[in-house]
N, C-alpha and C positions, 0 to 999 in steps of 0.2 A: 548640178549637175556633175558627175563623177569626173575627177582627174583623169584623163587619158594617157595611158600608157606609151613609156614607147617600144618598139617592136623587140627589143632585148630582153632575153629572161636571165633572172638572175639564177647564176649556178654557185655551188660550193669546192672550191679548189679541194681536188681529193690527191692531190701527187704529194703529198706529202703524209696522207693516210696509211701506207705501210709501213712508213718510218716508225710513224707515232704505233701504234696496233706492236711491233716487233719491240719496241723498247717498254710497251707496258707489260707484255709478256715476259719479259727479261728480269723486269722489277719483281712480278711477283713472283717470278721463280728463287732470285737472289735472297726475298725477305719472308719468305714463306717456311714456317717451322713445322719439319717432318719428327713424327713422332718415332723413335725408336723399338722395334719389335723386341718387348722383353720377354717374349719366348713363354715357355711353361714352366710353370712355379713345382717344384717340386719337394715333396716334403721326405730330405735326407733321412739317415739317421745319424743319432749320435754317436761319437766315437765312444766308446764305452770299454776301458782298457782293463774293468774288472771279470770281462769277458773271456770264457776259455780262449785259450791262443790256439789252441787244434781247432785249426778249422774243417778238418777234413770229416767226413760222416762214418766213414765205415775205414776199416784195417783191412787191405787185400793183400794176401797171400797167396802167391803164385809158385807152385812145387811144381818143377820142369825136371826131366832127367840131368840137367846138368849144373842147374843152380835153382837157389828160390831167391821170390823177388819179392817181398815187403814194400806196398806203395812204391811199387817200379824202383826199388834201390836195392840190389843186389846184397845178401847178408847169408852168412855162414848158421847154419842152422842152431849153432852154441850161441847166437848173438838176438836171435829173434824175440826170446823172453827179457832179455834185458830193457829190449825194445820197446815191446807189448806193455811190462809192468805197470808204466808210468800213465803210459794214455789212458787203461782199464783202471788204475787208480784214482783218477782225475774224473772217468765217466764211465762207471760200471757198464753201465748201460749199451755201450758202443758195440756195435756188430764187429764181429771178426769173421771174412768171409775168405775159404780157403777154397784156391782153385787148383785141379790138378792135370794131370797127364791121363786120359781115358783109357791108354794101354797100360798104363802099372797101375797095378793093385796096393791100395793102402794096408801099410801093416802099424799097427800100433808101438810107439815107441818106448821102450822100459826106462832109459835113462832121462835124466831131467838135466 
Protein backbone atom coordinates (compact mmCIF):
# COMPACT_ATOMS: atom_id res chain seq x y z
CA UNK A 1 0.00 0.00 0.00
CA UNK A 2 1.32 3.34 -0.93
CA UNK A 3 2.31 5.72 1.76
CA UNK A 4 -0.12 8.47 2.18
CA UNK A 5 1.05 11.95 1.64
CA UNK A 6 0.18 14.76 3.80
CA UNK A 7 -1.87 17.62 2.37
CA UNK A 8 1.18 19.83 1.89
CA UNK A 9 2.56 20.29 -1.58
CA UNK A 10 6.27 20.67 -2.07
CA UNK A 11 7.30 24.13 -3.29
CA UNK A 12 10.58 25.60 -4.44
CA UNK A 13 11.49 28.88 -2.80
CA UNK A 14 11.75 31.51 -5.56
CA UNK A 15 12.33 34.60 -3.50
CA UNK A 16 16.05 34.77 -4.29
CA UNK A 17 15.70 33.55 -7.91
CA UNK A 18 15.79 37.12 -9.34
CA UNK A 19 18.95 37.92 -7.34
CA UNK A 20 20.69 34.82 -8.69
CA UNK A 21 19.63 35.64 -12.27
CA UNK A 22 21.00 39.18 -12.06
CA UNK A 23 24.24 37.93 -10.51
CA UNK A 24 24.65 35.47 -13.40
CA UNK A 25 23.97 38.18 -15.99
CA UNK A 26 26.54 40.49 -14.38
CA UNK A 27 29.06 37.64 -14.13
CA UNK A 28 28.80 36.78 -17.83
CA UNK A 29 28.92 40.44 -18.87
CA UNK A 30 32.11 41.00 -16.88
CA UNK A 31 33.88 37.82 -17.97
CA UNK A 32 32.87 37.94 -21.65
CA UNK A 33 35.58 38.73 -24.17
CA UNK A 34 34.50 41.25 -26.80
CA UNK A 35 36.43 41.20 -30.04
CA UNK A 36 37.48 44.61 -31.21
CA UNK A 37 36.45 45.56 -34.72
CA UNK A 38 39.53 45.54 -36.85
CA UNK A 39 38.02 47.70 -39.57
CA UNK A 40 39.00 47.58 -43.19
CA UNK A 41 42.44 46.42 -44.13
CA UNK A 42 43.65 48.74 -46.85
CA UNK A 43 46.74 48.21 -48.93
CA UNK A 44 48.32 51.65 -48.74
CA UNK A 45 51.10 52.56 -51.16
CA UNK A 46 54.65 52.61 -49.90
CA UNK A 47 56.47 55.91 -49.50
CA UNK A 48 58.59 56.20 -52.62
CA UNK A 49 61.15 58.98 -52.20
CA UNK A 50 62.56 58.44 -55.67
CA UNK A 51 59.29 59.54 -57.26
CA UNK A 52 59.08 62.99 -58.78
CA UNK A 53 58.24 65.45 -56.01
CA UNK A 54 56.27 67.57 -58.47
CA UNK A 55 52.78 66.25 -57.74
CA UNK A 56 50.76 68.62 -59.87
CA UNK A 57 49.42 67.03 -63.03
CA UNK A 58 49.64 70.14 -65.23
CA UNK A 59 50.81 73.72 -65.13
CA UNK A 60 47.96 76.23 -65.27
CA UNK A 61 48.71 79.76 -66.47
CA UNK A 62 45.93 82.32 -66.05
CA UNK A 63 46.51 85.51 -68.03
CA UNK A 64 44.29 88.27 -66.76
CA UNK A 65 44.19 91.92 -67.64
CA UNK A 66 46.06 93.04 -64.54
CA UNK A 67 48.22 90.02 -63.63
CA UNK A 68 49.50 86.55 -64.57
CA UNK A 69 48.93 83.55 -62.29
CA UNK A 70 50.95 80.35 -62.59
CA UNK A 71 49.40 77.55 -60.51
CA UNK A 72 47.52 80.20 -58.50
CA UNK A 73 50.76 82.07 -57.75
CA UNK A 74 51.16 85.56 -59.10
CA UNK A 75 54.26 86.00 -61.28
CA UNK A 76 55.78 88.55 -63.55
CA UNK A 77 55.90 87.43 -67.21
CA UNK A 78 59.72 87.38 -67.05
CA UNK A 79 59.63 84.79 -64.22
CA UNK A 80 57.39 82.26 -65.98
CA UNK A 81 60.07 80.65 -68.15
CA UNK A 82 62.47 80.15 -65.23
CA UNK A 83 59.58 78.61 -63.26
CA UNK A 84 58.53 76.25 -66.07
CA UNK A 85 61.97 75.13 -67.23
CA UNK A 86 62.81 72.75 -64.32
CA UNK A 87 59.30 71.29 -64.32
CA UNK A 88 59.35 70.56 -68.03
CA UNK A 89 62.90 69.21 -67.85
CA UNK A 90 61.81 66.60 -65.28
CA UNK A 91 58.62 65.75 -67.17
CA UNK A 92 58.67 66.86 -70.82
CA UNK A 93 55.15 65.54 -71.39
CA UNK A 94 53.60 67.72 -68.68
CA UNK A 95 50.79 69.80 -70.16
CA UNK A 96 50.84 73.57 -69.86
CA UNK A 97 47.30 74.95 -69.92
CA UNK A 98 46.86 78.61 -70.75
CA UNK A 99 43.70 80.50 -69.75
CA UNK A 100 43.22 83.98 -71.15
CA UNK A 101 40.65 86.73 -70.90
CA UNK A 102 38.26 86.24 -73.79
CA UNK A 103 37.87 89.97 -74.49
CA UNK A 104 41.56 90.49 -75.15
CA UNK A 105 43.20 89.03 -78.29
CA UNK A 106 46.41 87.05 -78.04
CA UNK A 107 49.46 88.62 -79.63
CA UNK A 108 52.69 86.70 -80.06
CA UNK A 109 55.58 87.94 -78.01
CA UNK A 110 58.93 88.42 -79.71
CA UNK A 111 60.99 88.93 -76.56
CA UNK A 112 62.25 86.03 -74.55
